[in-house]
Structures are given as C-alpha cells and as structure tokens.
N, C-alpha and C positions, 0 to 999 in steps of 0.2 A: 568120402562119406561123412566126415566130421566137419566139412567146410560149411560155414554159415552163409546163407544167401547174401550176395552183395559184399562179402568181406573176403580179404585175402586168406589163403590157406595158412593155418598155424602149424608149421612143420613140427615144432617141438611137441605140440599136443597130439598131432596125428601119429607120431612115432612112439608115443608113450606106451601103448599096449600092443604094438606090432606095426607091420607095414603092409600096405595094399598095393599089389602090382596089377597092371592091366595087360592083357594080351593083344597082340596086333590083330587088326581086321575084325575085331569083335564089335558088336553093336554098342555104341555109346552116344548118348544124346547130351549135348552141352546144356547146362542150365540157362534158361532164358531170363532169369531174374536180373533186373537192371542193376548195374554196379552202383554202389553208393559213393558219393563224393566225400572227400575228407572234411572233417568237421570245421577246421579252421581255414579252408580254402587252399589252393595250390601255393606252395612256397617257391618263389622265383629265385634265381641266382642273386638278385639284389638283396635278398634276406639272408645273405651268407653269415653275417655276424650274430644272428638271433638264436641259432640252435644251442649255443652254450659255449663254455670255454673249451679249447682243444685239450685232449688228453696229453699228459706229460710223456707218456710212453705208449707206443702202439703195440698191442699183443700180436705177435706173428708166429706162425707154426711152420716148421720146415716140411712136414709131410702133409699131403693133400689127398683126399679120397678121389680117385679118378671118376669121371662121369660114366655111368653105364651106357646111356644113350644120349649122344650129343645132338640136341635139337636147337636150332637157331631161335632166339627169343623173338617175339613179335615186336617190331620196331616201335609201334605206337604205344604199346603197353610199357615198353622199356623207358620211353621218354616220359610217360606219365609218372612212373615210379621214381625216376630220377628227380623229378620236381619236388617230391615230398620226402625223399630219402634223407634221413638225418643220421649219418654214420660217423664212426670214429675216423674213417679215412678222410672224409671231406673236412672235418674239424681239425684234424692233425695237420693237413696240408694248407690250411687257410693262411697261416703266417708266411709260408714259403711262396704261395701264390702272390701275396701282396708284395713280398720282397722282390720277386722276379719282375712283377709289373712295374714297380718303381725304378728298379735298376735298369731295365731294358726299354723303358718307355712304352709299355703296352697300352693300347687303347682300352676304353671301357668294354668295348665289344670283345676284344681278345681275352681280357681277364674273365669275362662272363662265360666265354666259350670253354676256357680251361676249367672253370668251376663246374660247369655242366658236364664236361667230359669226365671229371673225377667222380661225379655222382653216377654216371653211366657205368664206369669201371667198377664201382662198388657192387653193382648188380651183376656185371659180366664175369668177375673173377671167380675162380673155382670155389673158394670158401671165404667166409667173412674175415678170416685171419691170415689169408694167403697173400704173398707178394704178387705183384701184377707183372705178367709177361708182356714184353714189348710187342709180341705178335698180336696180343689182344688189343693193344692200343691202336694197331694198324687197322682194326675193324671199325674204329669210331666214325669214319666218314659216312658210313651207311646210316648212322644214327645222328648225323649232323654234328659230330664231335671234332675235336682238334687233336692233331697228332704230335707235331714237333714240340710245341710249348708244353703239352701235357707230359711228354717223355722227360723234358728238362726238369719239371717239377718233381716227378716221381724219382728221378735219379738223385736230385738234391735231397730228397727225403729218405733215401736208402730203401725204397720200396720197389725198385725196378729189377726185373730179371731180363737181361739182355739176351734174347734168343732170335734176333732178326738175322737172316742170312745176308751176307754182303752182296752187293749187286753182281759182282763177278762170280760168286758162288751160284746165284740164281741163274746167271747166264750159262754156266757150265752144266747145271742140272737140266736146262732146256736142251742143250746141244747133245748131252750124253744120255738122253732118255731111253733110247732103244738098244743100248749096248749090253753085252753079256755082263753078269755081275762081277766076274774076276777082272775083266778089262776095265770096268768102271772103277773098281777099288784101286787098281793100279794107277789110273788117271787121277784119282782123288789124292793119292800120296804125292804125285808129281805137282798137282795144283797147290797143295798145302805147303810144300817146300818152296815153290815159286813165290807164294804170297807172304809166308812167314819167315823164310830163310831156314838155314840149318846151322846149328852150332856144333854138330858132330861131323867128323870127317866123312866125305869131303864137305867142308864148310861152304856155305853159299849165302849171299846177301839176298834180302827180300827184293822182289821186283815190283815196279809200279803196276797197279791193276790194269792200266791200259796196255802195258806190255804183255801181261798174262792173257788178256783178252785176245790179242793178236796171235799169241802162241796157240791158244785153244782153237781159234778159227782156222789156223793153218794145219793143225794136227787132226782134227775131228774127221775130215773127209777120208784121210788115209786109214784111220782106225775103223771107221764105219765100213769101208770097203773090205777090210780084213774080217770084220765080224760077219758081214754078209757072205763071205767065202767059207764060213764055218769055224773060224778060229775063236776059241774061248779064252785065250790068254795071250798077252804080248810076248810071253816067253817062247811062243811057237814061231815067231816071225824071223825070217832069214834075210840076209842082205839083198838077195834077188827080189824078194817081195817088197822091200823098201824101195828099190829102184823102180819097180813096176808101178807103184802108186804115185810117184812124184810127177808133178805137172811137166809139160814139155820144156818150157823155158820161161824166162821173165821173172818178175818179182815174186809171183806166187810160188815158183819152184824154190827160190832162195828162202822164203819164209817157211815153207814146208820142211826143207832140209834143216834149218835152224831149230824148228820146233821138235822134229823127230830126234835130232841129235841130243837136245836137252832132255827129252822124255826118256830115251833109252839109257842115257848116262846116269840119270837120277835113279832109275829102276835097278840098274846094275850095281850102283853104289849101295842101295838098300837091300841087295840080294833077293830081289823079286823076279829077276830073270837070270838065265845062265850065262848068256853072252850078249854083248852089245852089237847088234847088226849094223850100226852106223860107224863102227870104229874103222878107221882107215879109209873111209869113203871121202873122196875129193868133193869139196863144195863148189857150187856154181858161182862164178864171179858175178857180183852184183853190179848191174849197170845203173849208175846213179843218174837222176834226172838233171837237166840243165836249168838252173834258176833263170827266170825271165823277169824283166821289170814290169811293173803295173802301169796302167794308163794314168798319167799325171792328173787328168781332169777328175778321174774317179777318186783319187787320194785327196785332192783338194776339196771335193764335195763332202767327203766324210769328215774331213778336218773341220769344216764349217757347219757341221750338223747342228740343228736346233736343240738336240738332246745333249746336255752337258756330259753325261757319262760316255756317250759314243764319241764325242769330240776328244775327250781326255784319253780314252783307251786307244783310239786310232793315233793320237799324237805320241803316246808313249812308245808305240810300236814303230810308227813311221819315222820318228826322230832318233830313237835309242834302241830299236830292234829287240824289244822284250818279247818273250814268248807269252802265249795265252795263259799258261800256268803261272808265270811270274806276275802278270798283270792281276790275276785273280787273288794271288797270295800277298800282294803288297800291303804293308801296314802303314798306318798314319805316321808312325815313328820312323819309318824308313826314309822319309824326306825331311831334311833339316837344312835351313838356310839355302834353299835352292839346289841342294845336292841330294842325289838318290844313292843310298847305300844298298848294294845288291851283290851277294856272293863275294864279299870282300873287296868289291870295286866301288869307288866313289865316283859317281857320274854327275857332272854339272848339267842341270836341266836346261834345255834350250828355251829361249824366250817364249815361243809359241806354246810350249808345253806348260810353262809357268802360268801363262794367261788362262789356259783351259783348266789347269789345276785349281786356280782361284775360283773360277766360275763354278766348277763342280763342288768345291767345298762349301761355297755359299748356298748352292742348291741343296746339298745334303743336310746342312744345318737347318735350313728352313723347312724341309720335308720331314726329317727325323731329328728334331732338336734334342731328344732324350736318349738317342741311340748310344750304347756303350760298345758297339762293335769296333774292334781295333783295326779292321781292314779298311783300306782306302776306298775300294769300290764295293758298294752294298746295293741291295735291291729291296723290294717290299718284303720278301721272305726272310732275308738274312739280317736286315736292319735291327729288328728287335731281339736278335740273338748274337752269339759270338762267332758263328761259323762264317766261312768265306762264301762268296757268291759262286755259282756254278761257272766252270771254265768257258761255257758257251755264252755267258753274259758279258757284254751286250752284243756279241758278234752276230748272233742270229738276227737281231733287230737291225744291226748296221748293214747286213748284206755283203760283208767282205770278210775274207779269210785272214786271220792274223798271220799265218805262216807266209802267205803271199806278200803281205806288207813287210814282214821281217826280211824276206829275201830281197825285196825291192830296196830296202834301206842298206843292206850289206853290199848289194851290187853297186849302189851309188858310191859307197865308200871305197870299194875295190877300184873302180875306175877313176875316182878322184885322187887316190894315192898311187896309182900306177902299179898296184899289186903288192903293196907292202904287207907281207904275210905276218910279220911280228905285230904290226899295228892292228891289223884286222883281228888277230887272235886275242890280243889284250883288250881291245875295245869292246868286243862282243862276247868274250868268254868262250871262243870256239876251240876245238881241238885241231890237230894237224889235218886230219882227214876232211873235216868239215870246211876248214879254211881253203884247202886245195880245190874243193868242189866249186868255190866261188872264184878262185884265181884262174881256173881253167876257162872261165868265160872271157878272159882277155884275148884269147886266141880264137874265140868263136866269130865266124864271119858276120853273123847277124846281130851280135851284141857289141861290136866295136864302137868306139867313140867317134 
C-alpha cells in the first residue's frame, strides 16, 4: 500500500507502522504502472571498481529469520536487480575475485560470470548479513550464474556454509526413498561409518565412495524385499530370511553377502540389533574373471590419437599399467628426469611415453598458459582450478576402458617373464591374490604363447 508506482518497495518504511499480509486466492490486481529505469543506467560487471572501496569487515549474523513462504524469484527481475545491486558482499569479494582470476588464469568472461553470480547471491541469500549456503549457489545456473568458481571465492572469503550432500549420499537417498523410517536410520548409520570410518571399537577405516556405492547397490534389493514383507526394523531379520533374499549364484550373490555381512556387523557393534544374522554364514567362493589381451591394432590406434591427452593417458596405462585413478591424480612433480614416482616406486618412463608426455605438456602450456593446477592431466573445467579431472577423462572420449588396457599390459609382462610372481608384484604394485589371477593365464589353453 505504501509502494510508489514504478519504484521498488521500501521494506523498512513499510514495516515502520506494522505489516500487511495477503491471503491466498483473494482478488489482487497487480499495478500496471510501467517500471522506472535507474537514473544512471544499468551497471554492468565491467563497472566493478566504481561502487566504492570494499568494507574492511563484513557484518555477519549467526541467526537468520526463516522465510514464511518460499516463493522462487522471477529470473528476469533477479537479473535486472543484480545489475544495479551495489552491496557490501560484492565489494568485499572484489579483491578475492581479482586474486583468483590472476592466480588461476581466468578469462574475462569467467571473471565477469563470478562477479554477476555474487550479485545474484546478494539477492538470493536469506538476509543481507547472512552467510551463503552452497545449496543456494547450486541454483545459479537457472539465472545464468557460475557455480564452482563462485564457491571457491566464497570459501576463500569465509562466507560459505557447506551444506551440499555428497554424491554418494544423494545416491543413497534415491535408493532408500521408500524404506520404513527405522530401517532407513539404520542404513544411514552404516553408510556414515563406511564413508567416515569409526574411531571407537570396533574401529574401521573409511571406504572409497565407489566401494560404498557398490555396497549400497548390493544391499538395497534385500532390504527392500524385507520392507515389502512388512518388516519395520533390521533387528527382525533372521538367518533364514538372509539366505532367502540372496541371489542364486555369481558375482551378485558374492556382493550381496559382503554387503549384508558388513551391514549387520556394523549394526550389532552399535547395539542397533540384538543378533547378527550373518554370523557363521559361509560365504560363496568368488569366481574371478580371466584377463584377456586387447586387439593390438586398437591399442596402436589409441596410442597415435591426434588428441595429446588421449595419447598420453593410453601410453601411461599401456606401458606402465596405471589405473584410471592413478592417471587422474598424477601431479606434475611426480615426474622428474624421466622417472615416475608412484606409491614409493620409481618407474623409468618408456620412450613412447616420454614423447607423448612432451607433446601433452606443450599443448597444455599453449591452451592454459596461466593454469596453476598441479595435476598432470587437466581439462577445460579443472584447468582454472586446483582440482583433479574426473576419472572418466579422457577415457569416454577415447572409447577404451583403462582396466582392459592395464590387464593387457600385465598379461604381456607375465608371458614375457614366464610367470615371475615377485617381479610382477613389484613392478605393478599387486598383492598375491591379484598376481595369481594373472599367473593362472599361463595354463589357459587360449592364452598360451
């Protein structure tokens, strides 16, 4: 009622003598007065330095008044407000943005995207003096904002509240959506211990998220079947019911047994169930697959790929049997004087690997000359930051699986050495079980020399 036609609502003035609430589904006609343009025109991100000096200290409050009715803002109005918004947040982060842009070699476009994203967040956050939740930053793409670089700036400024669920947690939430509350809580305890480990007895090391994902995928079908049968807690499950839900045979049965044994052992240790129904249950013997060599023409084609990153990644695996994880986590300092230092091993690089390494380093320097990323292999997303590239890069583009390349290399060494177990174990960092899996191929009728 106090709003002037064509002007934004003055919240302080409107709340001076009380508040006006509107009821749903009541007749309300929006004003048709044309909105006025700002007197000095729109301010673009190029005018970042003109609003004034940044504040020495940003006023932040710990408590925030929750929103009564959460209504998504109009994207177009939000963009327009971000253009003219001159807040302490944007001025406070200006120096940090410039520092990150210079340090990581941001382009002008990327720098402007981060500036505009900070202006958007000033409008989106709960209060003018509240910290910014990472979940709010994830909403920026719908307003043409930037996520990763903006989060880096907010974290460096001490303004970020990290509330993003880990990918494995989001995966578990999807899989356990229809389970009873008690079973879901029991599974959450198990997942937390798998991910973070346990320092109290029985102690347990944290597991790789990929391992946890496999455990969840193996356990959820059995737990879902028990829930559909009317069980509300895993404390009700008996050994006979565990045997009834196991697959008939094969790798799926082995994974289900391992997952259920881990689940009930954890719940019993935390006194969430009375007895472990998998205790004393004999496990199914795992039938390992037989490694087979790859087509030599395919390996040669990938080694001569016109893409330097594909040629290097394939060479590292084909000549030295690195895993996809090891390739993605390699750092520039791991290679010195033609030798690769990996897990305490010093590996002399083969000449074809050195040749492709030099070609990749030249390409990397020409494409991202200001990149400070310490990892050897980077892409468009990771080059202006410090994180490693995804494990699937560049294998999806190459069209070959790194595990198959690794198996092909180890098989070649096994047949070249006549099955020297000690040499195979030391050269590729394998344990006894993995080494024997490759040594067994010497007796295979189809894999003989």
